[in-house]
N, C-alpha and C positions, 0 to 999 in steps of 0.2 A: 552624375555623381555615380561613382561606384558603388555597388551595394557589396560592403564588407564586412557586414555581420549579421548575426540573427538573434534576436530577442526570446528568451526563454523564460515561460512563465511554468515555476514550479508551486503547485498549489497543495500543499499537504494538508495533514490533519489538525494541526497546530497553527499554521501560517500560510502565508505568500512568498515566494522569494521571485524577483526579476533580475535575470543574468543578461549580459552583453558577452557573447562570444565571437571571437574572430575565425578566420580561416584555419588558423593552426590549432584549432581547438583550445585556445587560451583563453579564461574568462577575465573580462577587462572590467567589468564592475558588476558590482550586486546589489542589490537592496531587499530588505525583508520588513513584513509586518505580519503579527500575530492577530489572530481573532479570537472571540470569545467562545470560550467552550460552556455549554448550558448542559446541566444536568437536573432537569425537571422532576424525576422521579428515580428511584434507585433502578440502576441498570440502564436507565435511557440517556441519550448523547444525541445535542442537536448543536447544529450550526445557522448562522443568518448568511444566508445565500447572497442578498446585497451587501453585507458588509465585505465577505468574502469578494464580490466583483468590484466594489470600492477599493479594494486593498489592491487588486490586481490592476486597477489605474493607476493609483497612487505608487504603486512600487515599479510600474512601468515607466512613468513618468520621471519619476526621480533617477532611475538606472540611466536613463538615457543623460539626464542630465550630468550624472556622476561620469559617465564616459564621454561626453562632450559631443554627442553625434545628434542628428535627428532622422526622422522617419523615412528620407530618402537614400539612407545609407543602409537599410535595413533591407535584407535579403529575403526575410521571411520571419513570422512567428511562431514559436511551437507550444504546445501544453503538454506538461504532464500533469497527474492529478492523483488525489487520493481516490480509491477505486471505492466502489459499490455504494458511497453515499448516495441519498436518493432525493431529487429535488422534482417537484411540480409547481409549473408555475402558468399562469394566466398568459396566453399569446397576445392578448388585446391591450393589457394594462402593463405587460412587462412585468409584473410582481410575482414573487413566490407566494402559493396559496397556504403555505405552512414552513415553518423553519426546514432546513434540510436535516433528515434523519440519517446520523452517521453509522459508517460501518460496523463501530464497535457498540453500538445501542442493540439492547437486548428485548425491547418490548414487542416483540413478534414470538419469542420462544413459544408460547402456548400457542400460537397460530400454527407454527412449523409443527408443533408435536401433535397437533390434530390433522395435519396433511400426511404425518407419518402414520399415525392410525389408520388413514385412509389408503395405507399403501403406495403412495404417490412418490416415495424417496426413489426408489431404484428406477422409477420411469425418468425421475428428475436427474438423476446419476446419468443415466443411459445417454440422455439427449444433451444435457450440458456439462456432463464431467464434474458438477459439483454436488456437493452435499444440500440436503435439505436443513438450511440452519439459516437463523435471522441475520448472520454476518451480510448476506447477498441481498441485493435491490429488491428483487418481485415483492415479498411480503412488504416491505417498508412502504414501496409505492400504493400497494393495496390497503396501507393501513392510511396513509395520508388522503387517500381518494375515500375512503370510509368516515372519517374522523372530521378532516378539514371542514371549516365553516363554509357553506356554498360550494364546495367542491362535486357534488353529486349534481348539481344545476349546472353548472359551469361544465362540466364533462357532457351532460346530454347538450349543451349547446354547441359544442365542439371547441370550446376555448381553450382547453388545456393541453399541455405539454408538460413531458417526462422525460427525466434523462438524468446521467450522474452529472458530477461536478463539471467534467468536460464539456458536456453536451451545454448545459447552462452556460459556462463562459463562452463558448462559440457562438450562440445565439444571442449574446448581449453585445461581443465584440462585432459582431456584423450587421447589427442594428435589428436584428429579431428576422434576418433573412435566410439563415440556415441553421438547421435542425439536425444534427446529424452526430455520429459518434464515431470511435475507431472499433474494430474486432477485438482488443483487449477488453477495453471496457464492456463492451456488450456481452462477452463472455462471463462477467463477473454479476450477471443480473439473476441468474435461474431463467431465464425466458429465451436464452438464443441457442439456438442448436449447432452445436460446435462440428457437426460432421456437412450438415446443408447450408451451413452459413446463412441460416434466416432467422428470423424471429420465428419462434415455434408457435404455430396455431393452437395446439391443443394445450400448451403452458400458459400460454395468456388466455386462455378462456378458463383454465383451472384456478390461475391466480388472480382471475378478475382484472387485468389489465388490458384495457383495448388496445390492439396493436398500432391502431391508428394515432396513439397520441407517442408512441415510440420512434426515437429517432433514426435515420437513415444511418447505415454500417458501411464503412468504410476502410479500405488499407490505411496503415498509419501514416506511411510517406506519401498518402495523397492531397494533393492542393484543395481543401476544406470549403474556403472560402476567403474573402478578403474584409480587412478592418473597414468599418463604416461609422468610426468616430472622429469628427474632426477635430474634436476639442482634445482628443488623446493623441492622433496622429496626423501629420500634415499631407499624408498619402497613404494611398490604399494597400497594406500590406498582404500578402498571401500567408494564410495559416496552414500550415502543414506540420506533420510530424506531433499528432496528438496520439498519446498512449499512457496507459495506466503506470502509477509511480512504480510499481516494482518491476513490471516486463521493462519499462524504460531502464530501470537499473541493471537488467541482465542486459541490456542492449549496450547500457554505457560501459559496462564492465567488458565488453567486448567477447561475451560469451557465446559468439555466433555458431560453435561446433556443437554436435550433439555429444552429451555426457558433459557439459562444462556446467557448472554450477553459481550460484551465489546467494548469499543472505543480505539483506537489507535491515539494517539496525535502526528502526525508527520508534515510533509511538508504540506498534507491533514489529514483528518481525516476519517477513515471508521469505522462505528458502524456495529459490526456484531451480530446477534442472531444465536445460534446454533438451527436449526429446524428439527435435527434427519432425519429421512428418509423421510421426506415430500420434494416435490419438485415442488408444486403446482407454477403456474403462478399468482403473484400477480400485481398490479396497483401502480398508484400513485406514482412515481418514486423510487421504491424501486427495488432490482435487486435480483434475486435466482441464488445462484451461490454454488459451492462445497466446503464445509469448510475444509474436506481432504479424502483422499483415504487412508484406512489402512486395510492391509490383505485383500485384494480385495472387500472390503465393503465401501460403499460411506456415507459420512455425509454429509447432505446440511446445507447452511445458508440463511440467509436474510439478506441483506445487505445495508445501506445506505449512501452514498457515498459524501464527503465534498471536494470539490476540493481544498480548500486553508484554512489554519489554523495556524499551525506554520510559514508557511512561510510569513503570514500576518506581524507577529513580526520582522523578519527579512527585510520586505518592511520599515516597521517603523524606524529601525535601520540604513538599509543601505542606503535608497532611500532618507526619510527625515531628517535622520540624529538627530532623537529627543533623542537618548540615544548611548552611544558606549559599553555598558557592563550591562548582565543582572542584576548584582548588582544595578547600577544607573537605571535600569528599576523599579526594585522593591521599590527604594528610592521614585522615581518620582510616582508611582501608589499609595504611603500611602500618597502621598501629595493630591488626589483627592478620598477620601473617597467613591465617589458616581461618575457616569458619566455625571452629570448635564445634562442629555438629549441629551448626544451626543453619534453617533453610526456609526460604520463603518462597511459597509455591505463589505466583502473584496471577489468581484466579478471580480478577474484580470484576470481569465482566466474562466470566466462565473461562475454559479452558480450549484452546484449538487444538491443531494437529498434537500427536495422534490421536486425543482423548474426543475431543469434539463434545464437550459436555457444558451447555451454557447455564447452568443451573450451579455449577460448581462455583465456590467462594475462595475467597483468598485466606491463606494460613500461615502463621510463622511458627515452627515447629523446632524442639532439639534443643530449647533455652534452658538455662541454669541460671543460677544466683550471680554466676560469675558473666553473664552474657552481658555485654554493653553496646554501644550504639553503633561502635566501629564493627560489631559482630552482626548487626542487622542490616548495615550498611554495604557488607562484603555480600552477605547471603542475597541482595537483590541483586547486586550486581551479577552474581555467581548464577542467579535464576535464568538470565538470558542465555547465558550458554549454554545451561543444561537443557533448555528447552528447543535451541538448535540443534543439541546432540540428539535429542529424542527423534526430532524432524529428519537429519541426515541419514540416522539408523534405518527408518522407515522407508525413506526413499530408497536407498542403496537395496535394501530387499526387496522392495517392488519393482525395482525397474531392473534389476540385475547388473547394474553398474556402479563400481566402487569408485568413489571420488578419490584422486590423488591430491587435489587441493580445494578449498572454497574461498572463493573470491567474496570479499566483505565490504559492504559501503553505508553509509547512512551515519546520523550523528553520532550515534553510541559506540560507533568503528573507531573513534578518535580514541577512546579508552584504551591505551595501551594494557593497563592491567586485565582489560575482558579480553582483548584479544588475544592475549598469552593465554589466558584461563581456557579460552575456547578451543585453542591449539592443542591445550594439553588434555584436556576431556575427549577432544573428538579422535586426536592422534594421526592429525592430519595439518599439512601445512595450511596456513591463512594467510592468502595474499589479499594485503588493506589498500586499497587505492589512496593515493595522497590527494586526489581530488575529491572533495567533501560532495559535490552535487551531482552524482552519476546519474541520477533519474533525470536531470535536466540535460545532462550529456546525451543520454540515450534518446530523449526528444528531440535534441539538436541535431543528433547523426541522422535520425529518419527525416527528420524536416529539411536538413541540408539537401540529403540525396533526393528528396521531393522535387526544391524548387532548383536543384541544377548547383547549389553552392559547391557541392562535392559531387564526383561522378562514379564511384564504386566503395564497395566494403573494403578492399585492398587499400585504397586512398587512405580510410581510416585507420587503419591497424597500428596501435602503438602512438596514436595521435594525442598529444597532451596527458599521455598517463605516464605516472610515477607511482610504483608499488613499495609497499613495506612487506617482507616476509616474516612470520611467526613460525617457529617451530614447536613440535611437542616437547617437553622438558620434564615431565610429572613422571613419578618413579610408578611402575605399575599398581603396586599394592596401595598405594595413596591416591591413584586415580579411581581404582575399584571402591573404594572405600567412599570416596567422593558420590560416585555415581550411585551406589547404594543407598546411602543416605538420602539422595534426592529422589530417588523412587519410592522409598518408605513414605516420604512426606507426600508425594504425589496420591499413594496409594491410601492415605489416611484421608486427604481432601474428598476424592471418588467417594470415598466410604461415606464420609460425612452425609455428602450430598444423597448417597442411596439410603440412607436412614431416614434423612429428612422426608426424601418424597413417600415411604413408606410411613 
């Protein structure tokens, strides 16, 4: 039987999606399953690794049923995943020793502050390209090893393994035979030296993470192993194309050339720019990271991380109850053609680039007696675009590259009001792919190249791609008014944080 399809697993912060893609790059079928979000304390966020793996199995089985195919028709299985989220598990039982600590979780903010006080940040930045922040995996793993019941004893017995979500899923799918990750996920841990391309011995010692429990690191397009679950697959499927979700979206957007950039509008937003072979340390709130490893060669990227974007819309819907459906949201936004001076700064789990303040908290400013729910909903939506503008401005200043356009993907990019407002405040074209699953497609492209499904990047160009373009239409004085109002609102939030610290 001819192997004519690829099964893509897209494991995100909110849920898991399985897709079947054919050789033309078209999505034949998709299946989704959400998982529970747990908030045991203020600023803490956890997931159940077993629930996530069970959802992978459930959606994979369902999507093959929907497509009417069996495992013998699969050329490969690819994985793209929420980055930084930390898992530690017992290799003998196959069970996690603690819930997965999600990238959003701020429980290690004080630990990071102590490391900064010990002058560790510059060394971490020089070696990893990252800031010393609870966003990244190292302090999360350290917290689990210190606090999970029985973890210290099991660590001493050599029973524990650590990894990001991709490593956990790979280990489970291969029946515990492969403990590995790719360069992109490794580069998000604060333990991986992006220059030597190795786990850094000094950093592992500082963060108290034994390198023996960390996964082997490979290029994104390598074959990592083969599925070993006869209940799920009737054949052993090669697993290739493992890559963190934001980098996968950069590849899926076909930003193959230096200077091309994209924004993935998800729970948070990641703005990534391809910087080629360059991996110099930059300041002012940006991180240097690995875009992908392919055929043993590394491509680097500059990234600005926005902690909360699409999650802001969910908060307005679920916690404030201002709307119940996205159709209703659009109707309410239409009732408020402008924000009337209302701004929402969504610092629910601190602020990311360019501020990097884990202690900042959210605020709505500029309200008057005439403020209604339509203004607050609009302010929530516009906050996403303002944060991306802040990130792009910083990225251009640091890289010396002026973007001609910004490619856009992710769930929130389906909102035409947001995309138009983004183009307006950026004064740049926003090119939005009509293919919603760009992260999945990025992993499929890499995995497809890895297993010989496709033979070259040239073969991939424009495959399955349809775009919509948004151009700036806003008058200059109106744009300045909006941007100045946003900057004032952010300044108020940061000022409040500093006062609280004092």
